[in-house]
VOGU-3710 file (C-alpha; in Angstrom, 3 decimals, decimal comma):
1> mkqfnklffl> 0,000/0,000/0,000  2,989/2,333/0,406  3,414/2,183/-3,360  -0,229/3,197/-3,759  0,290/6,247/-1,550  3,241/7,327/-3,664  1,163/6,797/-6,814  -1,760/8,970/-5,808  0,459/11,767/-4,520  2,229/11,728/-7,902
11> lvatflasni> -1,135/11,847/-9,665  -2,187/14,802/-7,533  0,992/16,687/-8,400  0,457/15,949/-12,099  -3,197/17,003/-11,903  -2,354/20,290/-10,204  0,490/21,086/-12,578  -1,610/20,362/-15,672  -4,490/22,581/-14,531  -2,807/25,499/-12,788
21> saqeryleev> -2,149/27,334/-16,030  -5,889/27,689/-16,619  -6,283/29,772/-13,437  -10,027/29,264/-13,313  -11,880/30,478/-10,272  -13,065/27,727/-7,892  -10,778/25,190/-9,589  -7,441/26,877/-8,882  -6,133/29,590/-6,607  -6,681/32,910/-8,367
31> fssvnvesdi> -6,106/35,257/-5,416  -2,822/35,723/-3,612  -3,964/36,907/-0,195  -6,826/36,339/2,229  -8,614/38,499/4,782  -9,794/36,894/8,037  -12,513/38,364/10,248  -12,330/36,560/13,577  -14,768/35,694/16,340  -18,009/36,822/14,743
41> tyatnievlt> -21,046/35,645/16,717  -23,532/33,694/14,597  -25,772/32,414/17,418  -26,115/32,087/21,172  -27,195/28,784/22,648  -27,070/26,646/25,766  -23,896/24,636/26,397  -23,437/21,942/29,057  -19,641/21,697/28,984  -19,284/22,426/32,700
51> gsplpkelkm> -22,244/20,263/33,661  -24,502/23,253/34,285  -26,396/24,662/31,282  -24,977/28,075/30,410  -25,523/30,385/27,413  -22,590/30,471/25,012  -21,882/32,719/22,059  -21,045/30,599/19,013  -18,249/32,125/16,974  -16,979/31,926/13,431
61> dvytpvgdee> -13,954/33,155/11,481  -14,671/34,332/7,930  -12,020/33,967/5,212  -12,447/36,042/2,031  -10,149/36,713/-0,955  -8,491/40,126/-0,932  -9,296/42,180/-4,037  -12,322/40,127/-5,066  -15,055/42,062/-6,863  -17,643/39,285/-6,628
71> tnrpvvvyfh> -20,343/39,833/-4,012  -22,346/36,641/-4,503  -19,900/33,851/-3,727  -20,270/30,193/-2,759  -19,548/29,605/0,914  -17,977/26,629/2,679  -18,789/26,280/6,380  -16,054/24,223/8,053  -16,467/22,418/11,381  -13,285/21,313/13,158
81> tgsflpaiin> -12,520/18,092/14,992  -12,153/17,739/18,760  -14,411/14,997/20,168  -16,965/17,596/21,359  -14,509/18,750/24,042  -11,991/21,618/24,212  -8,594/21,019/22,649  -5,912/19,598/24,950  -8,516/18,753/27,585  -9,912/16,269/25,059
91> gqvtgtktds> -6,593/14,421/25,083  -5,773/15,675/21,590  -3,697/18,518/20,202  -6,589/19,585/17,954  -10,081/20,892/18,548  -10,363/24,578/17,633  -11,557/26,647/14,682  -7,961/27,778/14,176  -6,356/24,316/13,984  -3,592/24,188/11,367
101> tvaeicrrla> -5,560/22,011/8,940  -8,725/24,073/9,294  -6,928/27,358/8,650  -4,976/25,911/5,699  -8,049/24,553/3,909  -10,069/27,724/4,586  -7,251/29,877/3,196  -7,010/27,703/0,101  -10,756/27,931/-0,455  -10,666/31,717/-0,116
111> rqgyvaisat> -7,766/31,974/-2,580  -9,905/29,969/-5,016  -12,721/32,518/-4,709  -14,927/30,977/-2,030  -15,972/32,492/1,254  -14,774/30,030/3,900  -16,159/30,020/7,432  -14,520/28,142/10,289  -17,054/27,793/13,079  -17,307/26,639/16,660
121> yragwnptal> -20,171/24,543/17,954  -21,351/23,545/21,403  -19,150/21,078/23,251  -19,755/18,903/26,289  -20,197/15,192/27,054  -18,862/12,634/29,531  -16,495/10,174/27,831  -15,071/8,798/31,087  -18,319/7,687/32,733  -17,966/4,274/34,392
131> gadgqdvrtg> -20,064/1,940/36,508  -23,427/0,343/35,826  -24,722/3,420/34,062  -21,431/4,332/32,399  -22,474/3,039/29,007  -25,717/5,002/29,054  -23,959/8,170/30,178  -21,261/7,939/27,489  -23,719/7,135/24,709  -26,387/9,587/25,795
141> tllnaayrgi> -24,090/12,545/26,329  -22,263/11,989/23,018  -25,488/11,642/21,033  -26,784/14,844/22,576  -23,504/16,632/21,778  -23,748/15,557/18,129  -27,413/16,578/18,046  -26,542/20,056/19,345  -23,768/20,318/16,755  -26,255/19,595/13,974
151> qdaralirfl> -28,574/22,277/15,364  -25,656/24,741/15,454  -24,724/24,027/11,835  -28,275/24,727/10,743  -28,383/27,896/12,865  -25,279/29,185/11,062  -26,871/28,548/7,669  -29,974/30,429/8,788  -27,761/33,262/10,085  -26,266/33,669/6,618
161> rkdiaegsnq> -29,668/33,650/4,932  -31,067/36,112/7,455  -28,096/38,410/6,847  -28,857/38,338/3,120  -32,609/38,791/3,560  -32,119/41,833/5,768  -30,114/43,480/3,008  -26,660/43,292/4,539  -24,970/40,198/3,096  -21,881/41,480/4,850
171> fgvdaeritl> -19,803/38,498/3,724  -20,875/38,486/0,081  -22,218/34,923/-0,004  -24,674/33,118/-2,259  -27,388/31,458/-0,172  -27,979/28,874/-2,915  -24,367/27,646/-2,917  -23,646/26,564/0,656  -21,365/23,649/1,550  -20,967/22,069/4,996
181> wgqgtggyis> -17,521/20,546/5,527  -16,702/18,567/8,660  -13,346/17,222/9,803  -13,275/14,372/12,330  -15,916/15,267/14,901  -17,124/17,908/12,452  -17,821/15,050/10,031  -20,555/13,817/12,369  -22,085/17,299/12,116  -21,931/17,645/8,318
191> ygaayldnfs> -23,297/14,106/7,839  -26,024/14,624/10,431  -27,111/17,942/8,949  -27,265/16,266/5,532  -29,447/13,328/6,556  -31,178/13,777/9,940  -34,252/15,729/8,902  -36,926/14,319/11,220  -36,830/13,566/14,951  -38,653/10,276/14,328
201> eldldkfydq> -35,494/8,965/12,630  -33,972/8,599/16,109  -36,559/5,937/16,945  -34,041/3,095/16,738  -33,087/0,529/19,376  -29,513/1,805/19,722  -30,772/5,282/20,608  -32,692/4,008/23,672  -31,122/3,640/27,124  -31,485/0,796/29,634
211> nlelyvdssl> -34,773/2,294/30,824  -36,132/2,254/27,263  -36,095/6,027/27,004  -34,618/7,930/24,068  -31,198/9,333/24,814  -32,225/12,566/23,060  -35,255/14,290/24,598  -36,768/16,856/22,235  -38,587/18,565/25,111  -35,144/19,414/26,502
221> vggvygenna> -33,110/20,047/23,352  -35,701/21,074/20,761  -36,231/19,817/17,238  -33,584/18,607/14,796  -33,379/22,031/13,141  -33,072/23,852/16,474  -35,507/26,606/15,544  -37,753/26,242/18,594  -36,999/27,236/22,177  -36,590/24,405/24,670
231> iinignhpgy> -35,094/23,975/28,124  -31,539/23,790/26,770  -32,014/25,208/23,304  -32,450/28,738/22,013  -34,223/28,937/18,669  -31,809/30,999/16,567  -32,930/32,720/13,347  -36,231/30,832/12,874  -38,088/31,120/9,611  -35,086/30,813/7,301
241> ssefklavni> -34,073/27,695/5,369  -31,409/25,377/6,805  -30,822/23,587/3,503  -27,433/23,404/1,789  -26,114/22,096/-1,515  -23,099/19,899/-0,653  -21,760/17,922/2,320  -18,082/17,077/2,746  -16,431/15,024/5,455  -12,876/14,151/6,377
251> ggalgdtswi> -13,469/11,261/8,756  -16,397/11,202/11,128  -19,488/9,044/10,685  -23,297/8,987/10,403  -25,543/8,000/13,287  -27,513/5,545/11,140  -27,847/4,818/7,434  -31,647/4,666/7,735  -31,464/8,478/7,745  -30,438/8,363/4,068
261> dgtvneppti> -33,668/8,330/2,101  -32,720/9,901/-1,234  -35,121/12,846/-1,069  -34,433/15,913/-3,195  -33,397/17,996/-0,180  -30,521/15,626/0,666  -27,270/17,067/-0,674  -24,627/15,060/-2,511  -21,619/14,103/-0,392  -17,860/13,946/-0,941
271> gfhmasdpfa> -15,991/11,830/1,597  -12,395/11,347/2,731  -11,401/8,748/5,292  -8,398/6,799/6,530  -9,406/3,176/6,038  -7,726/2,077/9,264  -8,957/4,916/11,491  -9,464/3,299/14,931  -11,739/6,066/16,255  -14,439/6,318/13,587
281> pyvdgavivp> -15,405/3,253/11,516  -14,601/3,223/7,831  -17,657/1,051/7,063  -19,843/0,113/10,043  -18,713/-0,189/13,622  -18,195/1,343/17,004  -17,322/4,856/18,050  -14,833/4,551/20,878  -13,475/7,059/23,368  -10,028/7,989/21,993
291> ttgdfvvnvs> -8,420/8,271/25,429  -9,884/5,124/27,033  -10,999/2,843/24,189  -14,469/2,484/25,753  -17,435/1,742/23,485  -19,966/4,510/22,835  -22,323/3,663/19,931  -22,384/1,870/16,575  -22,414/4,125/13,514  -21,598/4,038/9,784
301> gtrrvtqman> -18,509/5,538/8,189  -17,621/7,174/4,904  -17,373/3,987/2,856  -20,891/2,827/3,764  -22,523/6,260/3,611  -21,044/7,109/0,222  -22,159/3,795/-1,231  -25,727/4,386/-0,084  -25,735/7,968/-1,358  -24,498/6,647/-4,701
311> dngsnavfqv> -27,144/3,919/-4,810  -30,110/6,172/-4,036  -29,094/8,827/-6,549  -28,013/11,601/-4,194  -24,522/11,553/-5,721  -25,593/11,325/-9,365  -24,231/14,833/-9,817  -20,712/13,341/-9,673  -21,415/10,366/-11,901  -18,915/11,267/-14,600
321> anddlndpin> -16,628/13,788/-12,889  -13,532/13,117/-15,004  -10,140/13,787/-13,472  -6,849/12,017/-12,895  -7,762/11,024/-9,335  -10,422/8,647/-10,630  -7,686/6,191/-11,619  -6,540/5,166/-8,114  -10,153/5,172/-6,884  -11,256/2,884/-9,695
331> alnkvyqtlp> -8,411/0,548/-8,780  -9,479/0,386/-5,125  -13,117/-0,117/-6,151  -12,013/-3,627/-7,165  -9,904/-4,475/-4,092  -11,880/-6,568/-1,611  -10,712/-6,396/1,986  -12,013/-7,484/5,366  -11,681/-4,852/8,074  -11,635/-6,013/11,725
341> gqggltlstd> -15,091/-5,739/13,245  -16,564/-4,183/10,112  -16,944/-7,042/7,651  -15,656/-7,111/4,107  -16,225/-5,084/0,974  -14,218/-3,277/-1,661  -11,861/-0,627/-0,287  -13,553/2,247/-2,065  -16,446/3,435/-4,165  -17,126/6,429/-6,364
351> nmfpfvtngp> -17,273/9,922/-4,825  -14,952/9,281/-1,905  -11,194/9,199/-1,509  -9,728/6,605/0,872  -6,311/6,947/2,464  -4,845/3,464/2,860  -2,018/2,745/5,307  -0,227/-0,355/6,532  -1,674/-0,150/10,033  -3,925/1,897/12,320
361> asgywewwdf> -3,644/5,571/11,415  -5,543/8,795/11,873  -5,328/12,430/10,835  -2,339/12,462/8,489  -3,619/15,851/7,247  -2,959/17,355/10,706  0,220/18,929/12,026  1,406/20,979/14,981  4,626/22,275/16,496  5,710/21,413/20,006
371> ptlaatvdfi> 6,576/24,953/21,241  3,036/26,158/20,487  1,561/23,017/22,029  3,674/23,442/25,177  2,692/27,110/25,534  -0,997/26,202/25,180  -0,680/23,445/27,770  1,091/25,798/30,187  -1,771/28,275/29,870  -4,422/25,595/30,454
381> nslrppaaai> -2,460/24,228/33,432  -2,405/27,709/34,969  -6,191/27,505/35,199  -6,327/23,969/36,647  -5,342/22,465/39,993  -1,869/20,835/40,014  -3,407/17,375/40,315  -5,132/17,887/36,948  -2,054/19,224/35,154  -1,499/18,048/31,569
391> davaldstsr> 1,914/16,799/30,426  2,707/18,406/27,058  5,426/15,853/26,225  3,082/12,941/26,918  0,285/14,556/24,892  2,597/15,127/21,946  3,833/11,540/22,152  0,386/9,923/22,307  -0,857/12,144/19,450  1,943/10,813/17,254
401> ilnpnmskeq> 1,080/7,150/17,785  -1,426/7,179/14,922  0,410/9,922/13,002  4,048/8,859/13,466  5,498/10,915/10,627  3,568/14,045/11,549  4,890/17,107/9,734  3,603/20,064/7,806  5,059/18,580/4,619  3,105/15,330/5,038
411> amryidtima> -0,089/17,197/5,924  0,225/19,390/2,839  0,451/16,347/0,571  -2,774/14,990/2,010  -4,487/18,380/1,785  -3,292/18,677/-1,842  -5,096/15,414/-2,568  -8,233/16,460/-0,712  -8,471/19,770/-2,570  -7,739/18,217/-5,973
421> yfnpraylal> -10,577/15,733/-5,432  -12,978/18,304/-3,964  -12,539/21,118/-6,500  -14,061/19,638/-9,697  -16,863/17,909/-7,810  -17,871/21,026/-5,907  -17,706/22,915/-9,201  -20,397/20,573/-10,492  -22,536/20,244/-7,368  -22,677/23,993/-6,766
431> nlttstkeil> -23,168/24,794/-10,469  -20,272/27,230/-10,376  -20,150/27,607/-14,144  -23,017/30,093/-13,963  -21,568/32,108/-11,086  -18,942/33,892/-13,169  -19,757/32,969/-16,781  -21,691/34,936/-19,376  -24,968/33,381/-20,571  -24,678/32,639/-24,304
441> saetveltvg> -27,207/31,722/-26,975  -27,075/28,278/-28,573  -26,444/29,918/-31,940  -23,224/31,508/-30,654  -21,564/28,111/-30,293  -23,726/26,284/-32,869  -25,087/23,969/-30,179  -27,378/21,183/-31,400  -28,902/18,337/-29,399  -30,698/15,387/-30,867
451> pnpvsdvafi> -32,909/13,571/-30,677  -35,073/15,701/-28,453  -37,222/14,213/-26,899  -34,581/11,685/-25,794  -35,107/7,967/-25,410  -31,649/6,686/-24,448  -28,831/8,944/-25,690  -28,679/12,653/-26,516  -25,975/13,574/-29,051  -24,562/17,037/-28,320
461> rtapdkpmks> -22,548/18,923/-30,941  -20,996/22,377/-31,161  -18,824/24,273/-33,647  -15,373/22,641/-34,068  -13,692/25,752/-32,679  -16,100/25,927/-29,717  -15,377/22,813/-27,609  -17,408/22,188/-24,479  -15,488/22,370/-21,195  -18,152/20,697/-19,072
471> valyhmngkm> -21,721/19,427/-19,355  -24,377/19,282/-16,648  -27,995/18,149/-16,563  -30,530/19,589/-14,103  -33,993/18,524/-13,067  -36,613/21,274/-13,249  -36,524/21,446/-9,429  -32,938/22,688/-9,695  -31,168/19,500/-8,594  -28,190/18,470/-10,705
481> mrgimnvnss> -28,605/14,946/-12,081  -25,417/14,566/-14,130  -22,095/16,373/-14,142  -19,175/15,881/-16,512  -15,928/17,806/-16,130  -13,101/18,052/-18,681  -15,197/17,237/-21,757  -12,912/19,361/-23,952  -14,657/18,313/-27,153  -17,208/19,549/-29,682
491> tfelhrqnlp> -19,134/16,277/-29,480  -20,539/14,454/-26,472  -22,979/11,595/-25,841  -25,217/12,103/-22,797  -26,604/8,728/-21,710  -29,958/8,708/-19,981  -29,327/5,588/-17,865  -31,954/5,476/-15,072  -33,291/9,033/-15,306  -37,108/9,127/-15,160
501> pgiyilqaef> -39,230/10,785/-17,866  -39,582/14,530/-17,620  -38,205/17,910/-18,583  -34,552/18,674/-17,829  -32,156/21,546/-18,471  -28,894/20,804/-20,269  -26,097/23,213/-19,425  -22,915/23,296/-21,517  -19,917/25,373/-20,433  -17,541/27,030/-22,907
511> eegvvakklv> -14,525/29,266/-22,572  -16,752/32,249/-23,429  -19,729/31,378/-21,234  -22,608/28,979/-20,617  -25,482/27,752/-22,815  -28,691/26,224/-21,430  -31,144/24,117/-23,440  -34,323/22,229/-22,531  -34,295/18,419/-22,918  -37,310/16,127/-22,711
521> fn> -36,849/12,471/-21,699  -39,787/10,366/-22,903
//
């Protein structure tokens, strides 16, 4: 597998080098510097970190490209890792909205023309509970922490839409092009916000305690969207939509695959995961407490979730997203492997990128430096009794067990891969061709499509000197059904496959702009 890692990093370098000359917004970095507005409050809600419910201002940092004239930009909301506990105290070196990986990816996104938002969310659960009720306490408090995180994500989306509706739009974002991106613990939030859309979906055996009561009590915490006031929930920005167009995760997992139902409001998902991550299952398995190894709850990881999203059509937007990184994925799609405690299946599937190692591994995209870590630990220790002091050397050592070659250079290689895989797919899912391109007439590029109505295949042709860059097909409800990058040809065959009868909109992108044409599938 070491040879595989070298192969895909080489492919990433080749992909980036071959495309950088184009300098196209959202696909490459087109801005040189980034402005960061820090600690903006997007909501206030009740946190239980200290055991007693207390109001907490939820903060976000906003990254925007310096010198950008666009005022209607796609936005990526990024949720950090941290096990729903403060950094360092959680037994990890990470867990803040300014973690190295978070800041690096947000800066890259801003240099590509996005608005990137790194946000906090409510923390607080009891991972060390023991005794007869220890299992219930661990499971119940973690599920409630994840539930609150999902509410917070939706509150932030509503905050952005409210800001636009009130005429400010102070960050220059497009409410119809919102992405939720979660890393580690944040992956539970982005997945949950994508698929948990009804409280009744929690009515599963594993979400009941020993007394046959649901771990999550809506009378205490409110509904899944968090718009209503409850004992420990403040309904922030009610009346605005919480929907978003794309979910991305680096690690993390989904509470249950029964939440995936393939409805039109479920966004497509792009997933990244280390196949041998011991903390979050790659397929199906247990969430464990990182510091103790104790069981918490069974969930489903990126491999399983992506497969189901592919099967029910949610990821059809990516069906033919052509790029060099498809080659290693297609190879792993054929490699069958049995993972301990998770059963067997092929290592990968379309629309996710697995990172395969020779043994247990986690977070190779993360890095830190010891002097900063030691200074942070010293500050935290100054606020704690001596008996609870944290050993910075020990923390650094344990954090390297699953990331033994930790360095900025290694992390950058992994982030290069993540961005190269994300960029063309987000370009399709968010329909970014129309955000900066001129709308052209079909006659300008001599576009013809036939037959129309379509039975099986639509043959698309343009003038020889007007090659198509990409092709996309949209349902009349606005959902993208097909997306093809790097067409680079004046002819293309669009295969219907399993699309139902109806009226669709074909969108072809050219160097000069975009052409839209109605298609009827009979």
